[in-house]
N, C-alpha and C positions, 0 to 999 in steps of 0.2 A: 353560810351566814343566814341566820333565821330572822325573817321579817314577819312580825306578828301584827296583823291588821284587825282592828276591832270591828265587828259587825253588830248592828242593833236596829230595831225597827225605826222606820221613818228617818233614816240617815239620808243624806244627799249622795246619790250613787256616784256622781262624777268626782266628789271629794275622795272617794275610794278608788274608783276605776281609772282615773287619770294617773295617780301614782302607781297603781297596780300595773298598768301597761308599761311604764318605765321600768319598774322593778323586774318584770318578767324578762326583760332584755339584758339584764346584768348577769355576769358570770357567777356560778357557784352560789346561787341564792335559792333559798327555800322559803316559800310564802305560806303562812298559816292565816286562815280567816277564822277568827275566834269569836264565838257568840255564846250566849247563855244556854242555848240548846241547839240541836241539829235540825230544827224545823226551818223551812225557808223564811228568810228575812225579807220583808217588803219595804222598799225604800219610799221616800216621800212622794214619788211620782207613780208608784205602783209596780216598779220593776222588782222581781223576786230574785234574791241571791241566796246561795247556799254556803254555809260555813263548812270548814274542814275539821274543826275541833270545838269542843265545849271549853269554856274558860279554864276549868280545872285541869284539863288535859293538854293545854297548849304548851309547846316547848318554851324554854327560856328565850326571850327575844334578844337578839343583838340590836335590832331596830324595832322599837315599839311605836305603833302608828294609830292615831284616832282621827276618823273623819268627822265632819260636822253634819248638821241637818236638824230639822225640827225636833226629832227624838232626843236630841241632846238635853232638853229640859228635864226629862225624866231621869236621865243618866246621872245628872248632878245630885240626885237624891237616891241613888241606887248603891247601897253599901257593897253588894257583891262585885259590881263592876269597878267601883272606886278602889276596893281592896285589891282586886286583880291588877289594876294599873299600878298601884303603889308597889306591889310585890314584884311585878315585871320590871318596873323602872329602876328598882334598887340595883339590878345587875345588868341592865341594858346599856349598850354602848351609846345609843342615841334615843331620846324620847321626843316624839314628833307628832305633828297634827296638821290638818288643813281646815280652814274655815272655823266654824264654831266648835270643832273638836278641841281647840285650845281651851275653851271654857270648861270642858270635861276634865282635861288635865289639870286645870287650875283648881277645880273643885276637889280634886284628889290631893291638892297641896303640892303639885309637881312643877308649878311655874312660879311659885312665890320667890321673889327676888330676881327673877329673870326678865329680860326683854322678850316680848312675844307679840304676835299679830293674830288677826282674826278677820272675819268678814267686816266690811266697813260699817255696816249698820250696828254691829255689836261690839266694835273695837273697844269702846270706853269701858265696857263691863269687866274687862281684864283687870282694871285698876282696883276693883273690889277685892281681888285676891292677892294684893301686894305685888302685882306684876307691873312692869313698865310697858304700857300699851304703845306699840310702834306701828305707824301707818306705812309699812313697807310690804312688798309682795312676798318676800321670803325673809325671815329673820333668824339668824343663827346667834345663839348666846351659849357659849360653852357646848354642852352636849344636848341642848334643846334647840330643835329646828321646827319652826312653825311657818305655815303658809297662810296667805290671805284667803279671800273668798273663792270657792268652787274651782274656777279654771286655773287658779294659781297652783293647783296640785301638781300639774306637769312641771312647772318651773321649780317648785319645791323639790320634786323627786330628782330632777336633773342636777340641782345644786347638791343634793345628798349623794348622788352618783359620783360627782366630781370629788367630794370629800372622801368617799370610800375607795374609789378606783382610779382617780386621776382625771385630768381634763380630757385626754384623748378618748377614754372610754365613754365619758359623758357626752362628748361631741358625736361619737359614733352612734350612740343610742339616740340622740336627737335626730341625726340624719336618717337612721333606720326608720324612724317614725314620721319622717318628713314634717317635723314640727317647725314650721316656718310661718308663724301666725301673721295674718294680715287682715285684721278685723274690718268689716265694711264701714263701721262708724267709730267715732272717737268718744263714745259714751260709756266705756267700760269701767270707769272709776269716777267717783264724785268729784275728783280734782279736775277732770276733763269734761264731764258731762254738763249739760245745760243746768244751771242752778234751779230753775223752775221744775225741771224733771226730777232732780234729786229731792227737792222738797215734796213733790207729789208722791214719789215712791216712799219716802219716810212716812208721809201721812197715811198712805194705804197700808203700810206695815205696822202702824203704830200700836194696834191692839195686840198683835202677836209679840211685838218687841217689848211691850210692857210686861207680858207674861214671862218673856225670857229674862228681862231685867229683874223681876220679882224672884224668879227661880235662882238666878245668879246671886242675888242679895241674900237669899235664905241659905244657899250653899256656902257662901263666904262666911256667914255667921256661924254655921255649923263647924266650918273649918277652924275658925278662931277659937271657938269654945273647946275644941278637941286638943288645941295646942297646950303644952305644959306651961 
């Protein structure tokens, strides 16, 4: 089973490495890290990652995966990457993402008419692309599987593991990782965090989020204009 995971500059590494860790523990799986070139890719925090294939040489994916991160803004206006995703998705068994990776899939026209999720700060932007934005940690709609923000990547991958290999294999994988989360605070989602804290974080992120909204709006307009 080929899992093709997209690499690009300024991604959020945990969006990628959380699912990657789950996938490496599954049987008969080959993981491809595909990027535009074979140069090291630097994530949004400075961690450098290496691709295994350039986009043109990546094998056909059974599972196509896109992580999120600040670099997602540029990808929504990157014809090479969007064409790669469309081509891969046409024959993939599952088309998947974590965090704002769903906005990249949406910009490629791959989530139109589907339920999907995203990081809570950017969730509403999915509706620009004809998606039904859904505030859940993992959303499955036919063969589209999307995870919420950053840490949801492990939950996303375990859900997918169950879909592919059954519950016992997924549970064994969870146990092997000792994935037994017990966060020290109840502030991991806006539905449970202090309202003033949520408002403050939105205010602090407002400038970048406006750039993301503008990029998403422009990508949605390009997508609509390309439709017959």
